[in-house]
N, C-alpha and C positions, 0 to 999 in steps of 0.2 A: 255587244258586253252586258250582263246581268247586271241590275241594279243592287247593289250595296249599299243600303242607308248608312251603315257605320261608316265606309268610307265617305261617302258623300259628305257627311256631317265634319269629319275632320278636314277634308278640303276646304269645304266653308268656312269654319274655323280659323284655320291659316289663313286665308285670303281677305276674308271680311274685316278687320283691322286696317288693311291697307286702303279701304274703301273710304275717302275722307269724312263722310258723314257718318259712318258706322263706328269709329271710334268715340265718338261721345256717349255711345250708348252704353246703358249702365246693363252690367252681366246679364242680368234676369232677361232684360230686353231683348240682347242680343242672343241669347240663347232662344227666346221663343221666335225670331226673326230664322234662325238656323233651321228648327224645326219646323218651320211653315215654308221656308224654300227648299227645304230635303220634301216634304209633301208633294209640294208641287213638281218636283223635280220627277218623283215617281210617277206621279200622274201623267205627265208628260211623256215619260219613257213607255207608258203602257198604250195610251192612245197612238202615240207615233209607229207603232208596229201596224195599226190599221189603219191610220188615218193619213199618215205621209204629213205631219205638221211642220216637222224641222228634217233639215237634210243632217243635222247633227246627230248622229245615234250614240255616241259612247257619251255616258252619263256625267263622267269624270271631264270631258269638251265641254258637255252642257253647263257645268260650274262657271268654267272662264270664259265661253263663248257667249252664253246666254245670260247667266247670274250677274257676274263680275261686270260683265259690258253695259246689261243694263243699269246698273247700280252707278257705274261711274258718270251719269247723267245726274245724279241725286242733288249735288251742291245748286245747280244751274234751275232747278225747278224754282218758280215762283207762285206766289197765293195758294189759294186753296182747292181752285178748280182745274183739274188736268185732263186734259184728252191726247189720248194714245192713237194717233192715227194709222193705220193698216198695223195693228197690233198682232195678227197673226196668231201665234200660239199664247198670246198675252204677253210680248215681250215690246216694251220694256215695264208695261203695264203693272204685270202682276208683282215682280220683285220690288217695284217702286212702292205699290199700295201696300205691302206688307210691312216695308220702311215706314210708311207714313200714315198710318190709321186714322191720322184728324185730317187728311187732307182726300177728296173726290176725286175719284178716278173715272173718266168713260172710256172704253176700250171699244174703238171703232174698228170694224173690218167688214168688206163685202163676201168674204168666203162663209157661207153658212157651217160647216164642220168645224171651220177655228172659231167661232162665236160660239157654237155649241160647246165646245171643249172649254174656255173661258167661262162660259157658264157654269160647267159643270166643275170646274177646279174652282173658284170663286164661293161655290156652295161647299165645297168639299173644306174650303180654309178658314170659312165663317168669314169671309171678307166683304161687309156690310157697306164699304167705300168703295165697291167697283159695280159699276152698270156696262155690262157687254151691250154692244148695239150692232146690228147688221144693215151696214149701209155703206154707199160712197162719199167720200168727204165732200165732194163738189155738190151732192144735194143733201147733206146732213142740214138740218135746221134745229139745232138745240133751243131749248126756252130760255139758255142766259148764255152769253159767250164764255169763254174759257179765259184761265192767266194763262197759263200754259198750254200750247199744242207739240207733242213731241211726235217726231216720226224716226223711226230707227231703219236706215239704209232703205228708205220707203219709195222715194222717187226725187229727180231733180230739185235743186233749190229753186228754182222759177216755177216750177210747177208745184211746190208745195204751197208756196206762196199764193198762188192762183185758186189752188183747192180750198186751201186752209186758211189764208191768211184774214177771210171774213171771220172767221169764228173767235177770235181773241178779243178780249175786251181794250180799251185804247191805250193802258199801261202795260198791256199783256206781252207776250213773246212768242216766237216758234221758236223752236230746238231742233233742228235738224242732227244726228248721229250718223256719222261717216265712217268710213276707212282712211283710204288715203285723201288728202286735203284735194278737194274737188276747186281748184283754180278759175278753170274754165266756167263753170258755174258760178263760182263766185262774182267772175267778171260780165256776167251776165243778169245780172238781178235786175228788176224793176227798179225805174229809177226812185219809185214811193216808197222803198226798202232801202235798209242798210243793214250790213253786219256788223252787230254791235260790240260781237268778240268772237275770235276763231280761236278755240283751245286744242292743242296737242294733249291726249288724255292716253295716264298710263293706266293700263288694265292688268291687273295682277295675273302674271301666267301666260301672258300673252303677249307674243312677239311683234305681231303685225302691227300696222300704224291705226290708230283711232283719233278721230277728231270731231268736237262738237262746236256747231256754230249756232250763234245765237241772234236771230235775225228780229228785227223791229221795223214798224212803220216810220216813216219821217215824220216827226210832229210841225205841224204846219203853225206859225207862230201869229 
């Protein structure tokens, strides 16, 4: 399907107010966000033809499955330093970075072509708060720990903790974005971690189930 920026802007404008953290934005900030998201999806559509960055091909489906889904995590972010593990084509990192220009986002992926796309689109959008990094989570050594580490359908919860738990500061959290509720994964968490919250998320325009799980290390008194 051809990319129609007018249609995409209309879809974004219709759905964004339903995303909790967007409701409070003033009109000019919301319009700037819509423009940035439209530009991002335009670049993703172009690059996807050659590099197969996402299985979603229809730009209108991208609005729902990528943009609205990514922004559903906005209310749960903690602190100023956010790490997106397994970012792929920049999801959820790029939409969240557009929404929060005052927060710093590191977008991590081991796939070189996907990291190159993230570098390209961050430059196109003028996102000075985005740092793309090519590395695996288990071998990544940041200069400072993060307040939030987020992953979107990236790996099992126990593996997420094993690979990324060391990357948060003591009061930080891991955010796992999932489809159906992963009950078996929740039952198999390491004893040193707990699920602080398990939320069922309503993504505008999407009938499929979505959940976000907040994982925290058990505090030893």
